[in-house]
N, C-alpha and C positions, 0 to 999 in steps of 0.2 A: 713670655710670661707677662701678665697684666695685673698690676696692683692699683688699687684705689688709694690715693694719698689723701685727698680731701673729698669726702662723700657729699652728695647733694643734701641741702637742708630739707628739701621737700621733693617728692616725685609726683605730686598731684598736677595733672595737666589742665585743670580747670580751677578757677578761684571760686570760693563759696558765693561771692556776689554774682558771678556768671551763672552758677548753678541755680541760684534763686530766680534769676531772670528767665532762665531756660524753662522753668516749670510755672512761670507766671506769678511768682510771689512778689509782693510789694517790696520796694527797696528798704532794707533794714529789718525785714521780717525774718527773725531767726528761729521761728517755731519748728522748722523741719531740718535744722542744720545737722543734727546728729545723723539722720537718715541720709541726707544729701552727701555728707562727708564719706559715708560708707559707699555710696554709689560712685562718687568721684574716684575713690581708691580702686573700686572694681573696674571701672572703665579705663583708668590709667594703666592698671596692671595688664588688662587684656590687650590694650594697644601696644604696650612695650613688648609683650609676648609676640604679637602679630608682626611687628616691625623687625624684631630680632636683636635689638640693642637698646641700652638705656637712652632716655631722651633728656633727662635732667643734667645740667652741667656739673661735671666733676673733674678733679685733677687726677691724672693717671701717671704711673711710671711703667713704661712698656719696654721690655727687653726682647729684642729681635735677634735671631741667630741666622746667619746666612753662610752656606758652604762655598759660595762664589761671589765675586764682585758683581754689583748691580748698579743701575743708574737711578733707582728709586727705591724707597721704602714705603710700605703701606701700613699705616696705623690702624688699629682695630676699632677705634672709636672716632666718630665724626658726626657732624661737622666740627672741625677744630676751631676753637676760639683763640688759642694762643699756644706758642711753643715756649716752654720755660727753659729747656736745655736739651742739647743733643750731645752724647758722648760716644766716642769710639775707643774701645780698649781702655777706658778710664780717662781718656783725654777729651776735654770739652771742645766742641766745634763752634767757631764763631758764627754768629747769626748771619753774617754775610756769606757764609759758605754753603748755605742751603736755602731753598724756598719751598713753601708748602702750599698745596692746593687745599684750601680750607674746607671746601665742600666735600671732597673725597678722602681727605686724610693722607694723600700721597705726598711724600717728602722727596724732593730732588736735590742732588748736589748742584751747587752753582759754581761755574768756572768762567773766567773771562775769555778762555780760548775755545769754549763750546766743545771740547773733546776730552772731557774728564774734569776733575777727578770723579771716581765712582765711589759708592759705598763699598768698603772692602769686605772681604769674607771675615766672618767672626761675629762678635757681639756688638750691637748698637743699643744704647739705652736712651730713650726719649722721655722727657717729662713734659706733659702738655695738658691743657684744659680742653675738654670737648663736651658738646651737648648744648642745650638751650637753657637760657634763664627762664625758669617757669614761674607763672604761666604766660607772662606778657611777651616773652621772646619766642614763643612757640609759633611755627608756621600756621597760618590761618586755616589751612585745610585739615591739619591734625587736630587743632582745637575744635573745628566744626565737627569732626568725627567723634570726638570725646563728648561734646554736648549732645549730639544725636544719640549716642549710646546711653548717656545719663537720662535723657528725656524718655527714651523708650523703656528703660528699666523702671523709671518712676511710674510711667503709665501702666506698666504691666502689673504693678503692685505685688501681690503675693502669688501671682500665677507662675507656674513652673516655666522658666525661660526656654527649656528644651522641648516643651510640648508644641508640636506642629499642628495637630488636629485631633479632634475628639468626637466620637459618635456615641449616642445613647439610644439607639434603635433596638431595644430588646436586650442586646448584649453589648456591653461596653467595649469600645475599640479606641485605642490610642496610637498615635505615631509621633516619633520624636526626631528632632534634629540631632546630628552628631554634635558632641560638646564643642568642638572647635568651630563649627559653623555658627552655633548660637552665640558664641562669645563675642564675635565681631560681625554685625549685620552687613549684608552685601553693600549697602550704600556707603557705610563707613569703610569697608574694604577698598572700594573704588577711590576714596579720598586718601587712604593710607598707602596704597600700592606703590606709588613712586618712591616711598621712603623705606620699603621693605628690603631687608638684606637677603640676597639670594641664598638658599640653602646649599651647603656644600655636601655633595654625595660622598 
């Protein structure tokens, strides 16, 4: 079970200043801010959907249940910024008793003998912060993908983003992209793929 204790203040992956610069507005020109904010929200939501997990930093309480002892726990959200607490059966574990791979969210028990202890069977509750401080803490390639999507949406104007081609030779003919393909352009997909969470069959 995963609970959000402290939600993110904002989920926007691009600042309004970066959005203005991306479409060539002069610094401080707020004339298109309302439209840009809508495009920022759309690009941010599409990227989060493509990657498969939230990107904004939040604090979580995650309860994991295991039927057998194991040498590691895998948290659902990462990268991990910090571990607030880890408890087994209601008893807190000292911070010296575990180590965490911040990038992957894997938590290992720490032992001076290198042969245990393990995470026991049963319930483990971890409180931790995960995600990026937005927008400045976002990896450059994710931010680049978001700006690319914003710029393309802005240039498209009122055109249907799902429309691939159109013919007007006597009889109208239209072809469309699938909705998922249009949401994240191929160039942006290439930038985001290293962060994508594999789908579980």
